[in-house]
C-alpha positions as CSV (number, residue, x, y, z in Angstrom):
1,M,117.6,70.6,62.1
2,S,114.2,70.3,63.4
3,T,111.4,69.7,61.1
4,L,108.3,71.7,61.0
5,K,106.3,68.9,62.7
6,E,108.8,68.8,65.6
7,I,108.7,72.6,66.0
8,C,104.9,72.5,65.9
9,K,104.8,69.7,68.5
10,E,107.2,71.6,70.8
11,Q,105.1,74.8,70.5
12,T,101.9,72.8,71.3
13,E,103.5,71.3,74.4
14,L,104.8,74.7,75.5
15,L,101.3,76.2,74.9
16,N,99.7,73.3,76.9
17,E,102.2,73.9,79.7
18,C,101.4,77.6,79.8
19,R,97.7,76.8,79.9
20,Q,98.2,74.5,82.8
21,N,100.2,77.1,84.7
22,I,97.5,79.7,84.1
23,K,94.9,77.3,85.4
24,E,96.9,76.5,88.5
25,L,97.7,80.2,89.2
26,T,94.0,81.1,88.7
27,E,93.0,78.5,91.2
28,E,95.6,79.7,93.7
29,N,94.5,83.3,93.2
30,E,90.9,82.4,93.9
31,R,91.9,80.5,97.0
32,L,94.0,83.5,98.2
33,E,91.1,85.9,97.5
34,R,88.8,83.7,99.7
35,E,91.4,83.5,102.4
36,N,91.9,87.3,102.3
37,E,88.1,87.8,102.5
38,Q,88.0,85.6,105.6
39,K,90.9,87.4,107.3
40,T,89.3,90.8,106.4
41,K,86.1,89.7,108.2
42,V,88.1,88.6,111.3
43,I,90.1,91.9,111.3
44,S,86.8,93.8,111.1
45,L,85.4,91.9,114.1
46,Y,88.5,92.6,116.1
47,K,88.4,96.2,115.2
48,K,84.8,96.6,116.3
49,A,85.6,94.8,119.6
50,Y,88.6,97.1,120.2
51,E,86.6,100.2,119.5
52,K,83.8,99.0,121.8
53,T,86.3,98.2,124.6
54,H,88.2,101.5,124.1
55,K,84.9,103.4,124.2
56,G,84.0,101.6,127.5
57,W,87.4,102.4,129.0
58,F,87.1,106.1,128.1
59,R,83.6,106.2,129.7
60,Y,85.0,104.5,132.8
61,R,87.9,107.0,133.0
62,E,85.5,109.9,132.5
63,L,83.2,108.6,135.3
64,T,85.9,108.0,137.8
65,N,87.5,111.4,137.2
66,H,84.1,113.0,137.7
67,I,83.6,111.2,141.0
68,R,87.0,112.2,142.2
69,A,86.3,115.8,141.2
70,M,83.0,115.7,143.1
71,K,84.8,114.4,146.2
72,F,86.9,117.5,146.2
73,A,83.9,119.7,145.5
74,S,82.0,118.1,148.4
75,P,84.7,117.0,150.8
76,Y,82.2,116.1,153.5
77,S,79.9,113.9,151.4
78,Y,80.5,110.3,152.4
79,N,78.9,109.0,149.2
80,Y,81.8,110.4,147.1
81,I,84.4,109.4,149.6
82,H,83.1,105.8,149.6
83,L,82.9,105.8,145.8
84,V,86.5,107.0,145.5
85,N,87.7,104.4,147.9
86,F,85.8,101.7,146.0
87,I,87.4,102.9,142.7
88,K,90.9,102.7,144.3
89,E,90.2,99.2,145.5
90,L,89.1,98.1,142.0
91,E,92.2,99.7,140.4
92,R,94.5,98.0,143.0
93,A,92.8,94.6,142.3
94,D,93.2,95.2,138.6
95,D,96.8,96.1,138.9
96,A,97.4,93.0,141.0
97,T,96.1,90.8,138.2
98,K,98.2,92.5,135.6
99,T,101.6,92.2,137.4
100,P,103.6,89.2,136.1
101,K,104.0,86.4,138.5
102,K,107.5,85.1,139.1
């Protein structure tokens, strides 16, 4: 059987091992919290950029739809006809850059 000194020594070693594990886990937790904070900042920046782009795209759509509607309201106005043709050219050029190349 184990003596009291041996039991005490085993318990002390076990306690020291637990303390070391707690220290390592605390350090890892702090590192992960810093990493999470950095990633949260990056996500926030991407979200702001997305919202700004989406807002711009919505305004572009609104403007082009207005110009197209005005072309039909004033069919003999060359300003609107030229603007609609210009918009079509821009969209064709945009579609050409989006199609995958073989």
